[in-house]
Every structure is written in C-alpha cells, then in structure tokens.
MOPAC internal coordinates of N, CA, C and O (Angstrom, degrees):
PM7 1SCF
backbone

  N    0.0000 0     0.00 0     0.00 0    0    0    0
  C    1.4426 1     0.00 0     0.00 0    1    0    0
  C    1.5402 1   111.13 1     0.00 0    2    1    0
  O    1.2310 1   120.80 1  -151.63 1    3    2    1
  N    1.3257 1   116.08 1    28.37 1    3    2    1
  C    1.4438 1   123.09 1   178.79 1    5    3    2
  C    1.5292 1   110.17 1   -77.88 1    6    5    3
  O    1.2310 1   121.24 1   -48.49 1    7    6    5
  N    1.3313 1   115.23 1   131.51 1    7    6    5
  C    1.4548 1   120.62 1   178.65 1    9    7    6
  C    1.5456 1   108.93 1   -84.80 1   10    9    7
  O    1.2310 1   120.31 1   -44.12 1   11   10    9
  N    1.2970 1   117.02 1   135.88 1   11   10    9
  C    1.4658 1   121.20 1   176.96 1   13   11   10
  C    1.5284 1   108.22 1   -79.19 1   14   13   11
  O    1.2310 1   121.15 1   -43.02 1   15   14   13
  N    1.3330 1   115.41 1   136.98 1   15   14   13
  C    1.4440 1   121.70 1   177.60 1   17   15   14
  C    1.5503 1   108.14 1  -134.73 1   18   17   15
  O    1.2310 1   120.99 1  -106.50 1   19   18   17
  N    1.3209 1   115.70 1    73.50 1   19   18   17
  C    1.4573 1   118.25 1  -174.78 1   21   19   18
  C    1.5195 1   114.40 1   -65.53 1   22   21   19
  O    1.2310 1   119.49 1   157.13 1   23   22   21
  N    1.3265 1   118.57 1   -22.87 1   23   22   21
  C    1.4517 1   120.66 1  -177.96 1   25   23   22
  C    1.5244 1   113.13 1   -96.85 1   26   25   23
  O    1.2310 1   120.23 1  -172.44 1   27   26   25
  N    1.3294 1   117.17 1     7.56 1   27   26   25
  C    1.4404 1   120.46 1   179.96 1   29   27   26
  C    1.5378 1   109.25 1  -107.37 1   30   29   27
  O    1.2310 1   119.93 1   -74.48 1   31   30   29
  N    1.3280 1   117.73 1   105.52 1   31   30   29
  C    1.4726 1   119.92 1  -176.41 1   33   31   30
  C    1.5436 1   112.70 1   -67.80 1   34   33   31
  O    1.2310 1   119.68 1   165.32 1   35   34   33
  N    1.3190 1   118.22 1   -14.68 1   35   34   33
  C    1.4430 1   121.25 1   179.91 1   37   35   34
  C    1.5222 1   113.98 1   -95.85 1   38   37   35
  O    1.2310 1   121.19 1   179.59 1   39   38   37
  N    1.3275 1   115.33 1    -0.41 1   39   38   37
  C    1.4714 1   119.64 1  -178.28 1   41   39   38
  C    1.5360 1   110.24 1   -60.88 1   42   41   39
  O    1.2310 1   121.16 1   -53.82 1   43   42   41
  N    1.3120 1   115.40 1   126.18 1   43   42   41
  C    1.4651 1   121.09 1   177.98 1   45   43   42
  C    1.5118 1   113.92 1    87.42 1   46   45   43
  O    1.2310 1   119.33 1   178.20 1   47   46   45
  N    1.3080 1   118.88 1    -1.80 1   47   46   45
  C    1.4664 1   122.77 1   178.66 1   49   47   46
  C    1.5123 1   108.61 1  -101.22 1   50   49   47
  O    1.2310 1   121.07 1   -54.42 1   51   50   49
  N    1.3371 1   115.57 1   125.58 1   51   50   49
  C    1.4703 1   120.67 1  -177.70 1   53   51   50
  C    1.5178 1   108.92 1   -82.85 1   54   53   51
  O    1.2310 1   121.80 1   -30.43 1   55   54   53
  N    1.3476 1   114.17 1   149.57 1   55   54   53
  C    1.4557 1   120.28 1   178.87 1   57   55   54
  C    1.5015 1   111.59 1   -58.84 1   58   57   55
  O    1.2310 1   119.55 1   141.57 1   59   58   57
  N    1.3237 1   118.47 1   -38.43 1   59   58   57
  C    1.4745 1   120.37 1   178.63 1   61   59   58
  C    1.5310 1   111.57 1   -62.69 1   62   61   59
  O    1.2310 1   120.12 1   144.46 1   63   62   61
  N    1.3333 1   117.37 1   -35.54 1   63   62   61
  C    1.4623 1   120.35 1   177.38 1   65   63   62
  C    1.5311 1   111.05 1   -68.35 1   66   65   63
  O    1.2310 1   120.40 1   140.29 1   67   66   65
  N    1.3245 1   116.84 1   -39.71 1   67   66   65
  C    1.4509 1   121.61 1   176.86 1   69   67   66
  C    1.5361 1   110.31 1   -61.38 1   70   69   67
  O    1.2310 1   120.96 1   133.32 1   71   70   69
  N    1.3107 1   115.77 1   -46.68 1   71   70   69
  C    1.4568 1   120.39 1  -178.11 1   73   71   70
  C    1.5346 1   110.63 1   -67.13 1   74   73   71
  O    1.2310 1   119.99 1   137.69 1   75   74   73
  N    1.3279 1   117.62 1   -42.31 1   75   74   73
  C    1.4769 1   120.48 1   176.83 1   77   75   74
  C    1.5325 1   111.37 1   -58.40 1   78   77   75
  O    1.2310 1   120.87 1   136.69 1   79   78   77
  N    1.3313 1   115.94 1   -43.31 1   79   78   77
  C    1.4793 1   120.27 1   179.24 1   81   79   78
  C    1.5268 1   110.38 1   -61.67 1   82   81   79
  O    1.2310 1   120.14 1   133.37 1   83   82   81
  N    1.3214 1   117.33 1   -46.63 1   83   82   81
  C    1.4546 1   120.83 1  -175.33 1   85   83   82
  C    1.5434 1   110.75 1   -67.44 1   86   85   83
  O    1.2310 1   120.63 1   140.57 1   87   86   85
  N    1.3432 1   116.39 1   -39.43 1   87   86   85
  C    1.4599 1   118.68 1   179.59 1   89   87   86
  C    1.5358 1   110.38 1   -68.42 1   90   89   87
  O    1.2310 1   120.19 1   140.24 1   91   90   89
  N    1.3286 1   117.24 1   -39.76 1   91   90   89
  C    1.4839 1   120.59 1   176.07 1   93   91   90
  C    1.5085 1   111.17 1   -64.54 1   94   93   91
  O    1.2310 1   119.80 1   141.38 1   95   94   93
  N    1.3286 1   118.00 1   -38.62 1   95   94   93
  C    1.4541 1   121.81 1  -175.54 1   97   95   94
  C    1.5278 1   111.90 1   -77.47 1   98   97   95
  O    1.2310 1   120.09 1   133.70 1   99   98   97
  N    1.3278 1   117.44 1   -46.30 1   99   98   97
  C    1.4761 1   122.25 1  -174.36 1  101   99   98
  C    1.5089 1   114.06 1  -102.79 1  102  101   99
  O    1.2310 1   119.44 1   148.22 1  103  102  101
  N    1.3141 1   118.67 1   -31.78 1  103  102  101
  C    1.4478 1   121.80 1  -169.94 1  105  103  102
  C    1.5281 1   109.68 1    84.26 1  106  105  103
  O    1.2310 1   121.07 1   -20.78 1  107  106  105
  N    1.2933 1   115.56 1   159.22 1  107  106  105
  C    1.4902 1   119.61 1  -175.70 1  109  107  106
  C    1.5232 1   111.75 1   -63.11 1  110  109  107
  O    1.2310 1   120.24 1   138.23 1  111  110  109
  N    1.3294 1   117.15 1   -41.77 1  111  110  109
  C    1.4659 1   120.62 1  -175.64 1  113  111  110
  C    1.5257 1   111.23 1   -61.65 1  114  113  111
  O    1.2310 1   120.46 1   128.84 1  115  114  113
  N    1.3354 1   116.73 1   -51.16 1  115  114  113
  C    1.4707 1   119.91 1   179.97 1  117  115  114
  C    1.5117 1   111.87 1   -67.51 1  118  117  115
  O    1.2310 1   120.77 1   143.14 1  119  118  117
  N    1.3123 1   116.13 1   -36.86 1  119  118  117
  C    1.4754 1   120.16 1   177.38 1  121  119  118
  C    1.5454 1   109.88 1   -60.42 1  122  121  119
  O    1.2310 1   120.90 1   138.09 1  123  122  121
  N    1.3361 1   115.89 1   -41.91 1  123  122  121
  C    1.4498 1   120.14 1   177.88 1  125  123  122
  C    1.5005 1   113.02 1   -66.06 1  126  125  123
  O    1.2310 1   120.05 1   153.03 1  127  126  125
  N    1.3188 1   117.52 1   -26.97 1  127  126  125
  C    1.4764 1   121.26 1   176.34 1  129  127  126
  C    1.5355 1   111.16 1   -76.55 1  130  129  127
  O    1.2310 1   120.89 1   142.61 1  131  130  129
  N    1.3281 1   115.91 1   -37.39 1  131  130  129
  C    1.4678 1   120.23 1  -178.28 1  133  131  130
  C    1.5115 1   111.49 1   -74.11 1  134  133  131
  O    1.2310 1   120.60 1   139.94 1  135  134  133
  N    1.3549 1   116.46 1   -40.06 1  135  134  133
  C    1.4400 1   121.68 1   179.49 1  137  135  134
  C    1.5337 1   106.34 1  -126.11 1  138  137  135
  O    1.2310 1   121.02 1   -77.71 1  139  138  137
  N    1.3081 1   115.66 1   102.29 1  139  138  137
  C    1.4491 1   120.66 1  -175.06 1  141  139  138
  C    1.5064 1   112.37 1   -79.24 1  142  141  139
  O    1.2310 1   121.99 1   -93.21 1  143  142  141
  N    1.3353 1   113.80 1    86.79 1  143  142  141
  C    1.4547 1   120.87 1   172.67 1  145  143  142
  C    1.5050 1   107.81 1  -132.47 1  146  145  143
  O    1.2310 1   120.92 1   -34.86 1  147  146  145
  N    1.3267 1   115.84 1   145.14 1  147  146  145
  C    1.4380 1   122.15 1  -172.82 1  149  147  146
  C    1.5324 1   114.12 1   -58.12 1  150  149  147
  O    1.2310 1   120.25 1   144.89 1  151  150  149
  N    1.3149 1   117.13 1   -35.11 1  151  150  149
  C    1.4738 1   118.48 1  -175.60 1  153  151  150
  C    1.5341 1   111.92 1   -68.83 1  154  153  151
  O    1.2310 1   119.88 1   167.29 1  155  154  153
  N    1.3449 1   117.83 1   -12.71 1  155  154  153
  C    1.4555 1   120.75 1   175.67 1  157  155  154
  C    1.5264 1   111.27 1   -96.19 1  158  157  155
  O    1.2310 1   120.60 1   162.08 1  159  158  157
  N    1.3129 1   116.45 1   -17.92 1  159  158  157
  C    1.4675 1   120.14 1  -173.54 1  161  159  158
  C    1.5251 1   115.09 1  -108.18 1  162  161  159
  O    1.2310 1   120.36 1   155.67 1  163  162  161
  N    1.3270 1   116.91 1   -24.33 1  163  162  161
  C    1.4554 1   120.09 1  -176.74 1  165  163  162
  C    1.5292 1   110.28 1  -118.99 1  166  165  163
  O    1.2310 1   120.09 1   -71.83 1  167  166  165
  N    1.2935 1   117.43 1   108.17 1  167  166  165
  C    1.4629 1   124.57 1  -176.77 1  169  167  166
  C    1.5441 1   111.43 1    47.27 1  170  169  167
  O    1.2310 1   120.53 1  -120.02 1  171  170  169
  N    1.3343 1   116.60 1    59.98 1  171  170  169
  C    1.4683 1   118.88 1  -176.85 1  173  171  170
  C    1.5253 1   113.77 1   -67.51 1  174  173  171
  O    1.2310 1   122.35 1   -37.44 1  175  174  173
  N    1.3221 1   113.11 1   142.56 1  175  174  173
  C    1.4624 1   119.63 1   172.47 1  177  175  174
  C    1.5373 1   107.49 1  -152.76 1  178  177  175
  O    1.2310 1   121.15 1   -21.92 1  179  178  177
  N    1.2934 1   115.40 1   158.08 1  179  178  177
  C    1.4566 1   120.08 1   178.45 1  181  179  178
  C    1.5119 1   110.31 1   -60.08 1  182  181  179
  O    1.2310 1   120.89 1   133.56 1  183  182  181
  N    1.3258 1   115.90 1   -46.44 1  183  182  181
  C    1.4657 1   121.21 1  -176.00 1  185  183  182
  C    1.5290 1   111.80 1   -60.55 1  186  185  183
  O    1.2310 1   119.74 1   130.98 1  187  186  185
  N    1.3123 1   118.11 1   -49.02 1  187  186  185
  C    1.4643 1   120.70 1  -177.46 1  189  187  186
  C    1.5406 1   110.25 1   -68.63 1  190  189  187
  O    1.2310 1   120.43 1   143.49 1  191  190  189
  N    1.3138 1   116.78 1   -36.51 1  191  190  189
  C    1.4524 1   120.49 1   179.34 1  193  191  190
  C    1.5197 1   111.29 1   -66.34 1  194  193  191
  O    1.2310 1   120.71 1   136.56 1  195  194  193
  N    1.3416 1   116.24 1   -43.44 1  195  194  193
  C    1.4679 1   120.00 1   178.63 1  197  195  194
  C    1.5337 1   110.91 1   -60.60 1  198  197  195
  O    1.2310 1   121.48 1   136.90 1  199  198  197
  N    1.3328 1   114.77 1   -43.10 1  199  198  197
  C    1.4787 1   119.47 1  -179.78 1  201  199  198
  C    1.5438 1   110.10 1   -59.45 1  202  201  199
  O    1.2310 1   120.47 1   133.76 1  203  202  201
  N    1.3284 1   116.70 1   -46.24 1  203  202  201
  C    1.4463 1   120.59 1   179.99 1  205  203  202
  C    1.5283 1   111.94 1   -67.08 1  206  205  203
  O    1.2310 1   119.97 1   134.51 1  207  206  205
  N    1.3292 1   117.66 1   -45.49 1  207  206  205
  C    1.4688 1   120.93 1  -176.37 1  209  207  206
  C    1.5186 1   110.70 1   -65.39 1  210  209  207
  O    1.2310 1   119.03 1   146.01 1  211  210  209
  N    1.3177 1   119.46 1   -33.99 1  211  210  209
  C    1.4490 1   121.45 1  -179.49 1  213  211  210
  C    1.5432 1   111.61 1   -70.45 1  214  213  211
  O    1.2310 1   120.74 1   155.80 1  215  214  213
  N    1.3342 1   116.20 1   -24.20 1  215  214  213
  C    1.4690 1   118.92 1  -179.69 1  217  215  214
  C    1.5276 1   113.58 1   -99.77 1  218  217  215
  O    1.2310 1   120.58 1   175.72 1  219  218  217
  N    1.3282 1   116.50 1    -4.28 1  219  218  217
  C    1.4735 1   120.77 1  -171.55 1  221  219  218
  C    1.5241 1   109.85 1  -128.47 1  222  221  219
  O    1.2310 1   119.60 1   -88.77 1  223  222  221
  N    1.3263 1   118.36 1    91.23 1  223  222  221
  C    1.4666 1   121.06 1  -173.89 1  225  223  222
  C    1.5283 1   114.73 1   -58.72 1  226  225  223
  O    1.2310 1   119.33 1   142.10 1  227  226  225
  N    1.3392 1   118.88 1   -37.90 1  227  226  225
  C    1.4844 1   120.73 1  -178.33 1  229  227  226
  C    1.5297 1   109.82 1   -65.18 1  230  229  227
  O    1.2310 1   120.37 1   140.39 1  231  230  229
  N    1.3375 1   116.90 1   -39.61 1  231  230  229
  C    1.4574 1   119.65 1  -179.71 1  233  231  230
  C    1.5084 1   110.65 1   -69.56 1  234  233  231
  O    1.2310 1   120.82 1   138.53 1  235  234  233
  N    1.3325 1   116.04 1   -41.47 1  235  234  233
  C    1.4742 1   120.08 1   177.98 1  237  235  234
  C    1.5301 1   111.57 1   -60.89 1  238  237  235
  O    1.2310 1   121.10 1   139.98 1  239  238  237
  N    1.3610 1   115.51 1   -40.02 1  239  238  237
  C    1.4664 1   119.80 1   176.46 1  241  239  238
  C    1.5204 1   111.31 1   -58.59 1  242  241  239
  O    1.2310 1   120.19 1   137.41 1  243  242  241
  N    1.3252 1   117.24 1   -42.59 1  243  242  241
  C    1.4688 1   120.80 1   179.93 1  245  243  242
  C    1.5145 1   112.33 1   -64.33 1  246  245  243
  O    1.2310 1   121.15 1   139.52 1  247  246  245
  N    1.3419 1   115.40 1   -40.48 1  247  246  245
  C    1.4558 1   120.93 1   179.11 1  249  247  246
  C    1.5224 1   111.26 1   -66.07 1  250  249  247
  O    1.2310 1   121.13 1   135.86 1  251  250  249
  N    1.3467 1   115.45 1   -44.14 1  251  250  249
  C    1.4712 1   119.83 1   179.01 1  253  251  250
  C    1.5414 1   110.75 1   -64.41 1  254  253  251
  O    1.2310 1   119.80 1   140.98 1  255  254  253
  N    1.3184 1   117.98 1   -39.02 1  255  254  253
  C    1.4600 1   121.09 1   178.86 1  257  255  254
  C    1.5397 1   110.74 1   -65.57 1  258  257  255
  O    1.2310 1   120.41 1   136.31 1  259  258  257
  N    1.3189 1   116.82 1   -43.69 1  259  258  257
  C    1.4364 1   120.57 1   178.10 1  261  259  258
  C    1.5194 1   110.78 1   -62.02 1  262  261  259
  O    1.2310 1   120.06 1   139.76 1  263  262  261
  N    1.3288 1   117.49 1   -40.24 1  263  262  261
  C    1.4575 1   123.19 1   178.25 1  265  263  262
  C    1.5544 1   109.30 1   -60.69 1  266  265  263
  O    1.2310 1   120.68 1   130.28 1  267  266  265
  N    1.3031 1   116.30 1   -49.72 1  267  266  265
  C    1.4522 1   119.18 1  -178.32 1  269  267  266
  C    1.5431 1   111.63 1   -65.29 1  270  269  267
  O    1.2310 1   120.76 1   137.68 1  271  270  269
  N    1.3294 1   116.16 1   -42.32 1  271  270  269
  C    1.4587 1   119.59 1   177.87 1  273  271  270
  C    1.5220 1   111.57 1   -60.99 1  274  273  271
  O    1.2310 1   120.64 1   136.89 1  275  274  273
  N    1.3200 1   116.37 1   -43.11 1  275  274  273
  C    1.4718 1   122.26 1  -179.70 1  277  275  274
  C    1.5242 1   110.69 1   -67.44 1  278  277  275
  O    1.2310 1   120.73 1   129.99 1  279  278  277
  N    1.3109 1   116.20 1   -50.01 1  279  278  277
  C    1.4472 1   121.94 1  -174.98 1  281  279  278
  C    1.5452 1   111.63 1   -63.00 1  282  281  279
  O    1.2310 1   120.66 1   135.80 1  283  282  281
  N    1.3203 1   116.34 1   -44.20 1  283  282  281
  C    1.4792 1   119.52 1  -176.72 1  285  283  282
  C    1.5112 1   113.44 1   -81.77 1  286  285  283
  O    1.2310 1   119.38 1   161.71 1  287  286  285
  N    1.3169 1   118.79 1   -18.29 1  287  286  285
  C    1.4619 1   121.55 1   176.12 1  289  287  286
  C    1.5286 1   111.89 1   -87.22 1  290  289  287
  O    1.2310 1   119.84 1   172.30 1  291  290  289
  N    1.3270 1   117.90 1    -7.70 1  291  290  289
  C    1.4426 1   121.96 1   179.19 1  293  291  290
  C    1.5440 1   111.39 1   -77.33 1  294  293  291
  O    1.2310 1   120.77 1   156.75 1  295  294  293
  N    1.3055 1   116.14 1   -23.25 1  295  294  293
  C    1.4730 1   121.08 1  -173.93 1  297  295  294
  C    1.5035 1   112.11 1   -76.19 1  298  297  295
  O    1.2310 1   120.10 1   180.00 1  299  298  297

C-alpha cells in the first residue's frame, strides 16, 4: 500500500540516514554553522537531533534542503 512519489527526491530516505550523511560529510561543528540550531551546537548527538527535528518542521526543512543541495552538488 505504498504510495508512489516520483517527484519527491526524499521519498524512501529516513531522517536518521540524512542526519548521518550530513554529520559524516560536514561534522557537527560545520553543520552547526550551516544550520544554526542548538541541537547541532550544544552537546550534539544523533538521538537529540532526531528528537528535535521530528518536532520542528522548519528545522527539518533546512536539514533536508542542505542534504539535497550537498548530495546533488557532489555529482
């Protein structure tokens, strides 16, 4: 019963995978500079960041945009 979303580049990608990619690519310090949110700058962890991003749509949008910009500019 999966809906097809051919125009959604994030379809099927989990938030944890996006965050893991960004942390591996940029590191917490640079990520906190690019997206100024406390969970990236003060005792950052995947768990606390996921909790915040799941409850905060504007922050999640910024993370998803950075992921897409980074991923598609690598090619």
